[in-house]
N, CA, C, O and the ligand as a Tripos MOL2 file, in Angstrom:
@<TRIPOS>MOLECULE
protein
  237   235    60     0     0
PROTEIN
NO_CHARGES

@<TRIPOS>ATOM
      1 N         133.5670  100.9020   79.1380 N.3       1 MET1
      2 CA        134.7560  102.2010   79.2320 C.3       1 MET1
      3 C         135.7220  101.8320   78.2760 C.2       1 MET1
      4 O         136.0530  100.6610   78.0890 O.2       1 MET1
      5 N         136.2460  102.9260   77.5840 N.am      2 LYS2
      6 CA        137.1390  102.7820   76.5190 C.3       2 LYS2
      7 C         138.1700  103.7220   76.7290 C.2       2 LYS2
      8 O         137.9140  104.8650   77.1070 O.2       2 LYS2
      9 N         139.4100  103.2940   76.4950 N.am      3 PHE3
     10 CA        140.6290  104.1560   76.5980 C.3       3 PHE3
     11 C         141.0410  104.5310   75.0920 C.2       3 PHE3
     12 O         141.3500  103.6050   74.3420 O.2       3 PHE3
     13 N         141.0550  105.7210   74.6660 N.am      4 GLN4
     14 CA        141.4140  106.1040   73.3690 C.3       4 GLN4
     15 C         142.5860  107.0690   73.5000 C.2       4 GLN4
     16 O         142.7830  107.8420   74.4380 O.2       4 GLN4
     17 N         143.4090  106.8860   72.2990 N.am      5 LEU5
     18 CA        144.5690  107.7990   72.2310 C.3       5 LEU5
     19 C         144.7320  108.1720   70.6110 C.2       5 LEU5
     20 O         144.6520  107.3150   69.7300 O.2       5 LEU5
     21 N         144.9260  109.3110   70.4100 N.am      6 ALA6
     22 CA        145.4730  109.6240   68.8250 C.3       6 ALA6
     23 C         146.8270  109.8880   69.0750 C.2       6 ALA6
     24 O         147.2670  110.7360   69.8510 O.2       6 ALA6
     25 N         147.5790  108.9670   68.2410 N.am      7 CYS7
     26 CA        149.0830  109.0130   68.2170 C.3       7 CYS7
     27 C         149.6010  110.5120   67.8170 C.2       7 CYS7
     28 O         150.6800  110.9450   68.2200 O.2       7 CYS7
     29 N         148.8210  111.1660   67.0820 N.am      8 GLY8
     30 CA        149.2480  112.4480   66.5030 C.3       8 GLY8
     31 C         149.1370  113.4610   67.7310 C.2       8 GLY8
     32 O         149.6670  114.5650   67.6120 O.2       8 GLY8
     33 N         148.5780  113.1810   68.7130 N.am      9 ASP9
     34 CA        148.5350  114.1180   69.9830 C.3       9 ASP9
     35 C         149.9560  114.0750   70.5170 C.2       9 ASP9
     36 O         150.4700  115.0680   71.0340 O.2       9 ASP9
     37 N         150.5870  112.9130   70.3850 N.am     10 VAL10
     38 CA        152.0380  112.7990   70.9850 C.3      10 VAL10
     39 C         153.0350  112.9100   69.9550 C.2      10 VAL10
     40 O         154.0730  113.5470   70.1340 O.2      10 VAL10
     41 N         152.7670  112.3280   68.9070 N.am     11 MET11
     42 CA        153.8170  112.3600   67.7670 C.3      11 MET11
     43 C         153.0690  113.1010   66.6020 C.2      11 MET11
     44 O         152.3080  112.4540   65.8820 O.2      11 MET11
     45 N         153.2720  114.4590   66.3990 N.am     12 PRO12
     46 CA        152.5490  115.1480   65.5000 C.3      12 PRO12
     47 C         152.6970  114.6930   64.0340 C.2      12 PRO12
     48 O         153.7730  114.3460   63.5460 O.2      12 PRO12
     49 N         151.6220  114.7220   63.4300 N.am     13 GLY13
     50 CA        151.5420  114.0380   61.8670 C.3      13 GLY13
     51 C         151.2090  112.6300   61.7460 C.2      13 GLY13
     52 O         150.8840  112.1920   60.6420 O.2      13 GLY13
     53 N         151.2600  111.8010   62.8640 N.am     14 CYS14
     54 CA        150.9670  110.5600   62.7940 C.3      14 CYS14
     55 C         149.2380  110.2710   62.8820 C.2      14 CYS14
     56 O         148.4940  110.7030   63.7620 O.2      14 CYS14
     57 N         148.9000  109.5320   61.8670 N.am     15 PRO15
     58 CA        147.3120  109.4620   61.6220 C.3      15 PRO15
     59 C         146.7660  108.3290   62.4260 C.2      15 PRO15
     60 O         145.5720  108.0340   62.3660 O.2      15 PRO15
     61 N         147.6530  107.6640   63.2050 N.am     16 THR16
     62 CA        147.0520  106.5000   63.8460 C.3      16 THR16
     63 C         146.3710  106.7070   65.2240 C.2      16 THR16
     64 O         146.7900  107.5450   66.0220 O.2      16 THR16
     65 N         145.4150  105.9920   65.4440 N.am     17 SER17
     66 CA        144.5670  106.2240   66.6260 C.3      17 SER17
     67 C         144.3350  104.9580   67.4210 C.2      17 SER17
     68 O         144.1930  103.9920   66.6720 O.2      17 SER17
     69 N         144.2490  104.6520   68.7650 N.am     18 PHE18
     70 CA        144.1460  103.5620   69.4830 C.3      18 PHE18
     71 C         142.7960  103.5560   70.3140 C.2      18 PHE18
     72 O         142.2510  104.5370   70.8210 O.2      18 PHE18
     73 N         142.3810  102.2490   70.3430 N.am     19 SER19
     74 CA        141.1270  102.1490   71.3460 C.3      19 SER19
     75 C         141.3580  100.8940   72.0070 C.2      19 SER19
     76 O         141.7770   99.9250   71.3740 O.2      19 SER19
     77 N         141.0920  100.8420   73.3530 N.am     20 ALA20
     78 CA        141.2760   99.5930   74.1610 C.3      20 ALA20
     79 C         140.2490   99.6900   75.2470 C.2      20 ALA20
     80 O         139.5710  100.6770   75.5310 O.2      20 ALA20
     81 N         140.2440   98.4520   75.8330 N.am     21 ALA21
     82 CA        139.3300   98.2730   76.9130 C.3      21 ALA21
     83 C         139.9760   98.6460   78.2350 C.2      21 ALA21
     84 O         139.2500   98.8870   79.2000 O.2      21 ALA21
     85 N         141.2290   98.7050   78.3330 N.am     22 SER22
     86 CA        142.0970   98.9220   79.5440 C.3      22 SER22
     87 C         143.0850   99.8430   79.1480 C.2      22 SER22
     88 O         143.3990   99.9140   77.9590 O.2      22 SER22
     89 N         143.7020  100.6790   80.1440 N.am     23 GLN23
     90 CA        144.8370  101.3910   79.8850 C.3      23 GLN23
     91 C         145.9750  100.5330   79.6100 C.2      23 GLN23
     92 O         146.8170  100.8670   78.7770 O.2      23 GLN23
     93 N         146.0540   99.3750   80.3060 N.am     24 GLU24
     94 CA        147.3160   98.5620   80.1380 C.3      24 GLU24
     95 C         147.3040   98.0110   78.6540 C.2      24 GLU24
     96 O         148.3790   97.8240   78.0830 O.2      24 GLU24
     97 N         146.1540   97.7610   78.0530 N.am     25 GLN25
     98 CA        146.0190   97.2390   76.7210 C.3      25 GLN25
     99 C         146.3860   98.3950   75.8600 C.2      25 GLN25
    100 O         147.1860   98.2120   74.9430 O.2      25 GLN25
    101 N         145.9640   99.3570   76.0360 N.am     26 LEU26
    102 CA        146.1710  100.7090   75.2530 C.3      26 LEU26
    103 C         147.8120  100.8110   75.1810 C.2      26 LEU26
    104 O         148.4430  100.9310   74.1310 O.2      26 LEU26
    105 N         148.4010  100.7380   76.5460 N.am     27 PHE27
    106 CA        149.8910  101.0550   76.4960 C.3      27 PHE27
    107 C         150.5640   99.9520   75.5700 C.2      27 PHE27
    108 O         151.5300  100.2660   74.8750 O.2      27 PHE27
    109 N         150.0700   98.6950   75.5610 N.am     28 THR28
    110 CA        150.7000   97.6150   74.9200 C.3      28 THR28
    111 C         150.5320   98.0030   73.3720 C.2      28 THR28
    112 O         151.5050   97.8210   72.6400 O.2      28 THR28
    113 N         149.4290   98.4940   72.8710 N.am     29 GLU29
    114 CA        149.1920   98.7640   71.4680 C.3      29 GLU29
    115 C         149.9980   99.8140   71.2020 C.2      29 GLU29
    116 O         150.6360   99.7140   70.1540 O.2      29 GLU29
    117 N         150.1760  100.9220   71.9310 N.am     30 VAL30
    118 CA        150.8580  102.1330   71.7720 C.3      30 VAL30
    119 C         152.3820  101.8210   71.6690 C.2      30 VAL30
    120 O         153.0890  102.3640   70.8200 O.2      30 VAL30
    121 N         152.8200  100.9810   72.5130 N.am     31 ALA31
    122 CA        154.2270  100.6160   72.5420 C.3      31 ALA31
    123 C         154.7540   99.9360   71.2630 C.2      31 ALA31
    124 O         155.8290  100.1920   70.7190 O.2      31 ALA31
    125 N         153.8530   99.0450   70.8710 N.am     32 SER32
    126 CA        154.4110   98.3700   69.7600 C.3      32 SER32
    127 C         154.3300   99.2600   68.4120 C.2      32 SER32
    128 O         155.1790   99.1570   67.5270 O.2      32 SER32
    129 N         153.2590  100.1200   68.3410 N.am     33 HIS33
    130 CA        153.2790  100.8040   67.2140 C.3      33 HIS33
    131 C         154.3340  101.9620   67.2480 C.2      33 HIS33
    132 O         154.8720  102.3440   66.2080 O.2      33 HIS33
    133 N         154.6100  102.5020   68.4510 N.am     34 ALA34
    134 CA        155.7740  103.4410   68.6240 C.3      34 ALA34
    135 C         157.1590  102.6060   68.1720 C.2      34 ALA34
    136 O         157.9210  103.1800   67.3940 O.2      34 ALA34
    137 N         157.4610  101.4030   68.5960 N.am     35 ALA35
    138 CA        158.4540  100.7380   67.9580 C.3      35 ALA35
    139 C         158.4170  100.6160   66.5350 C.2      35 ALA35
    140 O         159.3750  101.0290   65.8830 O.2      35 ALA35
    141 N         157.5230  100.1490   66.0290 N.am     36 ALA36
    142 CA        157.4560   99.8180   64.4230 C.3      36 ALA36
    143 C         157.4950  101.1610   63.7660 C.2      36 ALA36
    144 O         158.2930  101.3170   62.8420 O.2      36 ALA36
    145 N         156.7460  102.1180   64.1270 N.am     37 GLU37
    146 CA        156.5040  103.2230   63.2720 C.3      37 GLU37
    147 C         157.4870  104.3890   63.7420 C.2      37 GLU37
    148 O         157.8780  105.2040   62.9070 O.2      37 GLU37
    149 N         157.8610  104.4670   64.9870 N.am     38 HIS38
    150 CA        158.4210  105.7250   65.3390 C.3      38 HIS38
    151 C         160.1740  105.4480   65.7820 C.2      38 HIS38
    152 O         160.9910  106.3520   65.9580 O.2      38 HIS38
    153 N         160.4190  104.1360   65.8810 N.am     39 GLY39
    154 CA        161.5880  103.7790   66.3780 C.3      39 GLY39
    155 C         161.9050  103.8730   67.8570 C.2      39 GLY39
    156 O         163.0160  103.9950   68.3720 O.2      39 GLY39
    157 N         160.7100  103.7930   68.4490 N.am     40 ILE40
    158 CA        160.8170  104.2790   70.0000 C.3      40 ILE40
    159 C         160.8460  102.8420   70.7530 C.2      40 ILE40
    160 O         159.7540  102.3630   71.0600 O.2      40 ILE40
    161 N         161.7870  102.2720   71.0050 N.am     41 THR41
    162 CA        161.9000  100.8730   71.7890 C.3      41 THR41
    163 C         161.9510  101.1020   73.1310 C.2      41 THR41
    164 O         161.4860  100.2500   73.8890 O.2      41 THR41
    165 N         162.4490  102.1330   73.5690 N.am     42 ASP42
    166 CA        162.4570  102.3910   75.0060 C.3      42 ASP42
    167 C         161.4640  103.6120   75.6130 C.2      42 ASP42
    168 O         161.6890  104.8210   75.5500 O.2      42 ASP42
    169 N         160.4700  103.0400   76.1330 N.am     43 VAL43
    170 CA        159.2250  103.9070   76.6440 C.3      43 VAL43
    171 C         159.6620  104.5440   77.9410 C.2      43 VAL43
    172 O         159.4400  103.9140   78.9750 O.2      43 VAL43
    173 N         160.2050  105.6180   78.0020 N.am     44 THR44
    174 CA        160.8260  106.2510   79.1520 C.3      44 THR44
    175 C         159.5430  106.6780   80.0430 C.2      44 THR44
    176 O         158.4150  106.6260   79.5530 O.2      44 THR44
    177 N         159.7620  107.0920   81.3430 N.am     45 PRO45
    178 CA        158.7450  107.6300   82.0650 C.3      45 PRO45
    179 C         158.1850  109.0150   81.4290 C.2      45 PRO45
    180 O         157.0100  109.3750   81.5000 O.2      45 PRO45
    181 N         159.1960  109.7000   80.8190 N.am     46 GLU46
    182 CA        158.4920  110.8420   80.0910 C.3      46 GLU46
    183 C         157.5780  110.5890   79.1240 C.2      46 GLU46
    184 O         156.5020  111.1800   79.0370 O.2      46 GLU46
    185 N         158.0410  109.5450   78.2280 N.am     47 ILE47
    186 CA        157.0110  109.2710   77.1660 C.3      47 ILE47
    187 C         155.7910  108.7260   77.6900 C.2      47 ILE47
    188 O         154.6920  109.0540   77.2430 O.2      47 ILE47
    189 N         155.9670  107.8150   78.7250 N.am     48 ALA48
    190 CA        154.6130  107.2270   79.3680 C.3      48 ALA48
    191 C         153.6590  108.3400   80.0780 C.2      48 ALA48
    192 O         152.4620  108.2020   80.3310 O.2      48 ALA48
    193 N         154.4250  109.4070   80.3220 N.am     49 GLU49
    194 CA        153.6640  110.4670   81.0590 C.3      49 GLU49
    195 C         153.0370  111.1210   79.8020 C.2      49 GLU49
    196 O         151.8140  111.1540   79.6640 O.2      49 GLU49
    197 N         153.8370  111.6080   78.9440 N.am     50 ALA50
    198 CA        152.9790  112.2680   77.7130 C.3      50 ALA50
    199 C         151.9610  111.5550   77.1690 C.2      50 ALA50
    200 O         150.9200  112.1220   76.8390 O.2      50 ALA50
    201 N         152.1390  110.2700   77.0180 N.am     51 VAL51
    202 CA        151.1300  109.4920   76.3850 C.3      51 VAL51
    203 C         149.7860  109.4450   77.3550 C.2      51 VAL51
    204 O         148.6560  109.5290   76.8730 O.2      51 VAL51
    205 N         150.0290  109.3060   78.7440 N.am     52 THR52
    206 CA        148.9630  109.1690   79.6290 C.3      52 THR52
    207 C         148.0980  110.4010   79.6100 C.2      52 THR52
    208 O         146.8690  110.3340   79.6250 O.2      52 THR52
    209 N         148.8240  111.6060   79.5750 N.am     53 ALA53
    210 CA        148.2910  112.9220   79.6110 C.3      53 ALA53
    211 C         147.2050  113.0160   78.3630 C.2      53 ALA53
    212 O         146.1970  113.7120   78.4820 O.2      53 ALA53
    213 N         147.4770  112.2800   77.1810 N.am     54 LYS54
    214 CA        146.6280  112.3400   76.1140 C.3      54 LYS54
    215 C         145.6240  111.3500   75.8250 C.2      54 LYS54
    216 O         144.9140  111.3300   74.8200 O.2      54 LYS54
    217 N         145.6160  110.4690   76.8490 N.am     55 ILE55
    218 CA        144.5420  109.3610   76.7880 C.3      55 ILE55
    219 C         143.1730  109.9790   77.2430 C.2      55 ILE55
    220 O         143.0870  110.6680   78.2590 O.2      55 ILE55
    221 N         142.1310  109.6960   76.4450 N.am     56 ARG56
    222 CA        140.7160  109.8930   76.5880 C.3      56 ARG56
    223 C         139.9890  108.7170   76.9850 C.2      56 ARG56
    224 O         140.0250  107.6230   76.4210 O.2      56 ARG56
    225 N         139.2730  109.0610   78.0880 N.am     57 VAL57
    226 CA        138.4040  107.8040   78.6640 C.3      57 VAL57
    227 C         136.9100  108.1330   78.2960 C.2      57 VAL57
    228 O         136.3480  109.1420   78.7220 O.2      57 VAL57
    229 N         136.3540  107.2830   77.5380 N.am     58 VAL58
    230 CA        135.1000  107.2660   76.8960 C.3      58 VAL58
    231 C         134.1430  106.2640   77.8630 C.2      58 VAL58
    232 O         134.3900  105.0690   78.0230 O.2      58 VAL58
    233 N         133.1940  106.8560   78.3730 N.am     59 GLU59
    234 CA        132.2280  105.9180   79.0620 C.3      59 GLU59
    235 C         131.4250  105.1560   78.2730 C.2      59 GLU59
    236 O         130.6200  104.3750   78.7820 O.2      59 GLU59
    237 ZN        152.2150  106.8090   65.6100 Zn       60 ZN60
@<TRIPOS>BOND
     1     1     2 1
     2     2     3 1
     3     3     4 2
     4     3     5 am
     5     5     6 1
     6     6     7 1
     7     7     8 2
     8     7     9 am
     9     9    10 1
    10    10    11 1
    11    11    12 2
    12    11    13 am
    13    13    14 1
    14    14    15 1
    15    15    16 2
    16    15    17 am
    17    17    18 1
    18    18    19 1
    19    19    20 2
    20    19    21 am
    21    21    22 1
    22    22    23 1
    23    23    24 2
    24    23    25 am
    25    25    26 1
    26    26    27 1
    27    27    28 2
    28    27    29 am
    29    29    30 1
    30    30    31 1
    31    31    32 2
    32    31    33 am
    33    33    34 1
    34    34    35 1
    35    35    36 2
    36    35    37 am
    37    37    38 1
    38    38    39 1
    39    39    40 2
    40    39    41 am
    41    41    42 1
    42    42    43 1
    43    43    44 2
    44    43    45 am
    45    45    46 1
    46    46    47 1
    47    47    48 2
    48    47    49 am
    49    49    50 1
    50    50    51 1
    51    51    52 2
    52    51    53 am
    53    53    54 1
    54    54    55 1
    55    55    56 2
    56    55    57 am
    57    57    58 1
    58    58    59 1
    59    59    60 2
    60    59    61 am
    61    61    62 1
    62    62    63 1
    63    63    64 2
    64    63    65 am
    65    65    66 1
    66    66    67 1
    67    67    68 2
    68    67    69 am
    69    69    70 1
    70    70    71 1
    71    71    72 2
    72    71    73 am
    73    73    74 1
    74    74    75 1
    75    75    76 2
    76    75    77 am
    77    77    78 1
    78    78    79 1
    79    79    80 2
    80    79    81 am
    81    81    82 1
    82    82    83 1
    83    83    84 2
    84    83    85 am
    85    85    86 1
    86    86    87 1
    87    87    88 2
    88    87    89 am
    89    89    90 1
    90    90    91 1
    91    91    92 2
    92    91    93 am
    93    93    94 1
    94    94    95 1
    95    95    96 2
    96    95    97 am
    97    97    98 1
    98    98    99 1
    99    99   100 2
   100    99   101 am
   101   101   102 1
   102   102   103 1
   103   103   104 2
   104   103   105 am
   105   105   106 1
   106   106   107 1
   107   107   108 2
   108   107   109 am
   109   109   110 1
   110   110   111 1
   111   111   112 2
   112   111   113 am
   113   113   114 1
   114   114   115 1
   115   115   116 2
   116   115   117 am
   117   117   118 1
   118   118   119 1
   119   119   120 2
   120   119   121 am
   121   121   122 1
   122   122   123 1
   123   123   124 2
   124   123   125 am
   125   125   126 1
   126   126   127 1
   127   127   128 2
   128   127   129 am
   129   129   130 1
   130   130   131 1
   131   131   132 2
   132   131   133 am
   133   133   134 1
   134   134   135 1
   135   135   136 2
   136   135   137 am
   137   137   138 1
   138   138   139 1
   139   139   140 2
   140   139   141 am
   141   141   142 1
   142   142   143 1
   143   143   144 2
   144   143   145 am
   145   145   146 1
   146   146   147 1
   147   147   148 2
   148   147   149 am
   149   149   150 1
   150   150   151 1
   151   151   152 2
   152   151   153 am
   153   153   154 1
   154   154   155 1
   155   155   156 2
   156   155   157 am
   157   157   158 1
   158   158   159 1
   159   159   160 2
   160   159   161 am
   161   161   162 1
   162   162   163 1
   163   163   164 2
   164   163   165 am
   165   165   166 1
   166   166   167 1
   167   167   168 2
   168   167   169 am
   169   169   170 1
   170   170   171 1
   171   171   172 2
   172   171   173 am
   173   173   174 1
   174   174   175 1
   175   175   176 2
   176   175   177 am
   177   177   178 1
   178   178   179 1
   179   179   180 2
   180   179   181 am
   181   181   182 1
   182   182   183 1
   183   183   184 2
   184   183   185 am
   185   185   186 1
   186   186   187 1
   187   187   188 2
   188   187   189 am
   189   189   190 1
   190   190   191 1
   191   191   192 2
   192   191   193 am
   193   193   194 1
   194   194   195 1
   195   195   196 2
   196   195   197 am
   197   197   198 1
   198   198   199 1
   199   199   200 2
   200   199   201 am
   201   201   202 1
   202   202   203 1
   203   203   204 2
   204   203   205 am
   205   205   206 1
   206   206   207 1
   207   207   208 2
   208   207   209 am
   209   209   210 1
   210   210   211 1
   211   211   212 2
   212   211   213 am
   213   213   214 1
   214   214   215 1
   215   215   216 2
   216   215   217 am
   217   217   218 1
   218   218   219 1
   219   219   220 2
   220   219   221 am
   221   221   222 1
   222   222   223 1
   223   223   224 2
   224   223   225 am
   225   225   226 1
   226   226   227 1
   227   227   228 2
   228   227   229 am
   229   229   230 1
   230   230   231 1
   231   231   232 2
   232   231   233 am
   233   233   234 1
   234   234   235 1
   235   235   236 2
@<TRIPOS>SUBSTRUCTURE
     1 MET1         2 RESIDUE 1 A MET
     2 LYS2         6 RESIDUE 1 A LYS
     3 PHE3        10 RESIDUE 1 A PHE
     4 GLN4        14 RESIDUE 1 A GLN
     5 LEU5        18 RESIDUE 1 A LEU
     6 ALA6        22 RESIDUE 1 A ALA
     7 CYS7        26 RESIDUE 1 A CYS
     8 GLY8        30 RESIDUE 1 A GLY
     9 ASP9        34 RESIDUE 1 A ASP
    10 VAL10       38 RESIDUE 1 A VAL
    11 MET11       42 RESIDUE 1 A MET
    12 PRO12       46 RESIDUE 1 A PRO
    13 GLY13       50 RESIDUE 1 A GLY
    14 CYS14       54 RESIDUE 1 A CYS
    15 PRO15       58 RESIDUE 1 A PRO
    16 THR16       62 RESIDUE 1 A THR
    17 SER17       66 RESIDUE 1 A SER
    18 PHE18       70 RESIDUE 1 A PHE
    19 SER19       74 RESIDUE 1 A SER
    20 ALA20       78 RESIDUE 1 A ALA
    21 ALA21       82 RESIDUE 1 A ALA
    22 SER22       86 RESIDUE 1 A SER
    23 GLN23       90 RESIDUE 1 A GLN
    24 GLU24       94 RESIDUE 1 A GLU
    25 GLN25       98 RESIDUE 1 A GLN
    26 LEU26      102 RESIDUE 1 A LEU
    27 PHE27      106 RESIDUE 1 A PHE
    28 THR28      110 RESIDUE 1 A THR
    29 GLU29      114 RESIDUE 1 A GLU
    30 VAL30      118 RESIDUE 1 A VAL
    31 ALA31      122 RESIDUE 1 A ALA
    32 SER32      126 RESIDUE 1 A SER
    33 HIS33      130 RESIDUE 1 A HIS
    34 ALA34      134 RESIDUE 1 A ALA
    35 ALA35      138 RESIDUE 1 A ALA
    36 ALA36      142 RESIDUE 1 A ALA
    37 GLU37      146 RESIDUE 1 A GLU
    38 HIS38      150 RESIDUE 1 A HIS
    39 GLY39      154 RESIDUE 1 A GLY
    40 ILE40      158 RESIDUE 1 A ILE
    41 THR41      162 RESIDUE 1 A THR
    42 ASP42      166 RESIDUE 1 A ASP
    43 VAL43      170 RESIDUE 1 A VAL
    44 THR44      174 RESIDUE 1 A THR
    45 PRO45      178 RESIDUE 1 A PRO
    46 GLU46      182 RESIDUE 1 A GLU
    47 ILE47      186 RESIDUE 1 A ILE
    48 ALA48      190 RESIDUE 1 A ALA
    49 GLU49      194 RESIDUE 1 A GLU
    50 ALA50      198 RESIDUE 1 A ALA
    51 VAL51      202 RESIDUE 1 A VAL
    52 THR52      206 RESIDUE 1 A THR
    53 ALA53      210 RESIDUE 1 A ALA
    54 LYS54      214 RESIDUE 1 A LYS
    55 ILE55      218 RESIDUE 1 A ILE
    56 ARG56      222 RESIDUE 1 A ARG
    57 VAL57      226 RESIDUE 1 A VAL
    58 VAL58      230 RESIDUE 1 A VAL
    59 GLU59      234 RESIDUE 1 A GLU
    60 ZN60       237 GROUP 0 **** ****
């Protein structure tokens, strides 16, 4: 099972996409990318919810 996210689904215009073996790992990758590329150092519950809604689970 893989968890995938296109950053552009949350941050329109961003071409980065993520793929990880667990949702926790995906969140770690997204959080570091968001901090480095989007200046988002505080992942609020609202942001986490928006990200979670866009995660695709691939069997
Ligand atoms: Zn991005």
